[in-house]
BADOLO-340444 format. One line per field, with one value per residue (C-alpha): x, y, z. Coordinates in Angstrom, 1 decimal. Layout:
N
east: X / ...
north: Y / ...
up: Z / ...
END
This chain:
144
east: -47.1 / -46.9 / -47.8 / -47.1 / -48.3 / -47.2 / -48.8 / -47.2 / -48.5 / -45.8 / -46.9 / -46.0 / -46.6 / -46.6 / -45.5 / -42.6 / -39.2 / -35.7 / -34.8 / -31.4 / -32.9 / -35.5 / -33.0 / -31.4 / -27.9 / -26.3 / -24.1 / -21.3 / -23.6 / -26.1 / -23.5 / -20.9 / -22.4 / -20.1 / -21.6 / -19.7 / -21.0 / -24.6 / -24.5 / -23.9 / -26.5 / -30.2 / -32.9 / -33.5 / -36.9 / -38.0 / -41.3 / -43.6 / -42.7 / -39.1 / -40.2 / -43.5 / -44.2 / -47.6 / -46.7 / -47.7 / -44.7 / -46.4 / -46.4 / -43.1 / -41.6 / -38.2 / -35.9 / -32.6 / -29.5 / -28.3 / -31.7 / -32.0 / -29.1 / -30.9 / -34.1 / -34.9 / -38.4 / -40.3 / -40.5 / -43.8 / -43.7 / -46.4 / -47.7 / -49.0 / -51.3 / -53.5 / -53.9 / -56.6 / -55.9 / -52.5 / -52.5 / -50.7 / -51.1 / -52.1 / -52.0 / -49.1 / -49.6 / -50.9 / -48.9 / -50.3 / -47.5 / -49.8 / -50.7 / -47.1 / -45.9 / -48.8 / -50.3 / -53.7 / -55.7 / -58.3 / -55.7 / -55.6 / -59.3 / -59.7 / -57.2 / -59.0 / -62.1 / -63.1 / -62.6 / -63.6 / -61.0 / -58.4 / -57.4 / -57.8 / -60.6 / -59.3 / -60.3 / -57.6 / -57.6 / -54.6 / -55.2 / -51.8 / -50.9 / -47.6 / -45.6 / -42.9 / -40.4 / -39.4 / -36.6 / -37.4 / -36.0 / -33.4 / -32.1 / -32.0 / -29.9 / -27.5 / -26.8 / -25.8
north: -309.7 / -306.9 / -307.5 / -305.0 / -305.3 / -303.0 / -303.2 / -301.2 / -300.8 / -299.4 / -297.7 / -300.4 / -299.6 / -302.6 / -300.7 / -298.8 / -299.1 / -297.9 / -294.6 / -295.6 / -298.8 / -296.8 / -294.2 / -295.2 / -293.6 / -292.8 / -289.8 / -289.2 / -287.1 / -290.1 / -292.6 / -290.5 / -290.4 / -287.4 / -285.3 / -282.2 / -282.4 / -283.2 / -280.4 / -277.8 / -279.0 / -277.9 / -280.6 / -282.7 / -282.7 / -286.2 / -287.6 / -290.1 / -292.5 / -292.6 / -294.2 / -295.9 / -298.4 / -297.0 / -293.4 / -290.3 / -288.8 / -285.3 / -285.2 / -284.0 / -283.5 / -282.6 / -284.9 / -284.1 / -285.3 / -288.7 / -289.4 / -292.6 / -294.1 / -293.4 / -295.0 / -298.5 / -299.3 / -302.0 / -305.3 / -307.2 / -310.8 / -311.7 / -314.4 / -311.8 / -310.2 / -313.3 / -313.1 / -311.1 / -308.5 / -307.2 / -303.4 / -302.8 / -299.5 / -300.3 / -296.8 / -294.4 / -291.2 / -288.1 / -285.0 / -283.5 / -283.0 / -283.9 / -287.2 / -288.1 / -287.3 / -288.4 / -291.9 / -292.2 / -293.9 / -295.2 / -297.5 / -299.3 / -299.4 / -303.0 / -304.0 / -302.5 / -303.8 / -300.2 / -297.7 / -294.8 / -295.6 / -297.0 / -299.7 / -303.3 / -304.2 / -307.0 / -308.5 / -310.3 / -312.3 / -313.9 / -316.9 / -317.3 / -319.0 / -317.8 / -319.8 / -317.9 / -319.6 / -316.8 / -317.4 / -316.9 / -313.8 / -315.9 / -317.5 / -314.1 / -312.6 / -315.6 / -315.5 / -311.9
up: -21.9 / -24.5 / -28.1 / -30.8 / -34.4 / -37.1 / -40.5 / -43.3 / -46.8 / -49.0 / -52.1 / -54.6 / -58.2 / -60.6 / -63.6 / -62.1 / -63.8 / -62.9 / -64.6 / -65.9 / -67.5 / -69.3 / -70.6 / -73.9 / -74.2 / -70.8 / -70.4 / -67.9 / -65.8 / -65.6 / -64.3 / -62.5 / -59.0 / -58.3 / -55.5 / -56.5 / -60.1 / -58.9 / -56.4 / -59.1 / -61.6 / -61.5 / -61.1 / -64.2 / -65.9 / -66.8 / -68.0 / -66.4 / -69.3 / -67.9 / -64.6 / -65.4 / -68.2 / -69.0 / -68.1 / -70.1 / -71.9 / -71.8 / -68.0 / -66.7 / -63.3 / -61.8 / -60.0 / -58.4 / -60.2 / -58.9 / -57.2 / -59.3 / -57.2 / -53.9 / -55.0 / -56.4 / -57.7 / -56.0 / -57.9 / -57.8 / -58.8 / -61.4 / -59.1 / -56.6 / -59.2 / -59.0 / -55.2 / -53.5 / -50.8 / -51.9 / -52.4 / -55.6 / -57.4 / -60.9 / -62.5 / -62.5 / -60.6 / -62.4 / -63.0 / -59.8 / -57.2 / -54.3 / -55.9 / -56.6 / -53.1 / -50.9 / -50.8 / -52.3 / -49.5 / -51.9 / -53.4 / -50.1 / -49.3 / -50.2 / -47.5 / -44.6 / -42.9 / -41.9 / -44.7 / -42.5 / -39.8 / -42.3 / -39.8 / -39.2 / -36.7 / -34.6 / -31.3 / -29.5 / -26.2 / -24.7 / -22.5 / -20.9 / -17.6 / -16.2 / -13.7 / -11.9 / -9.6 / -7.2 / -4.7 / -1.0 / 0.7 / 2.5 / -0.7 / -2.4 / 0.4 / 0.5 / -3.2 / -3.3
END
């Protein structure tokens, strides 16, 4: 018997919004989705306020044209905010590139039993009795 457990903690920010929803007046470039057009344009500079509800408008970063179609922000139901143990990122990332790209492990410290190892400590024992009905050699030869 082989058991595999995979636990994944995606970085889910509760105050994240879709870029096109936050933008007021949309232009042809925003909604076109044309790869030839997007390939010839430089990256667009947007502010944190465009992608986070509580973002700082003075912090800017660059995003490739059309990237908003490849990415959808995570939706967090308000009911989950009341539960313990769900690792939601409450603050928007800072303007630091490393913090925007990499997952801040301290956001997930409450989910792990061992903060040093960043893993669940679990002890598992399987009490399994397996009954196999194997055919005799003669039966095996006669059937093939």
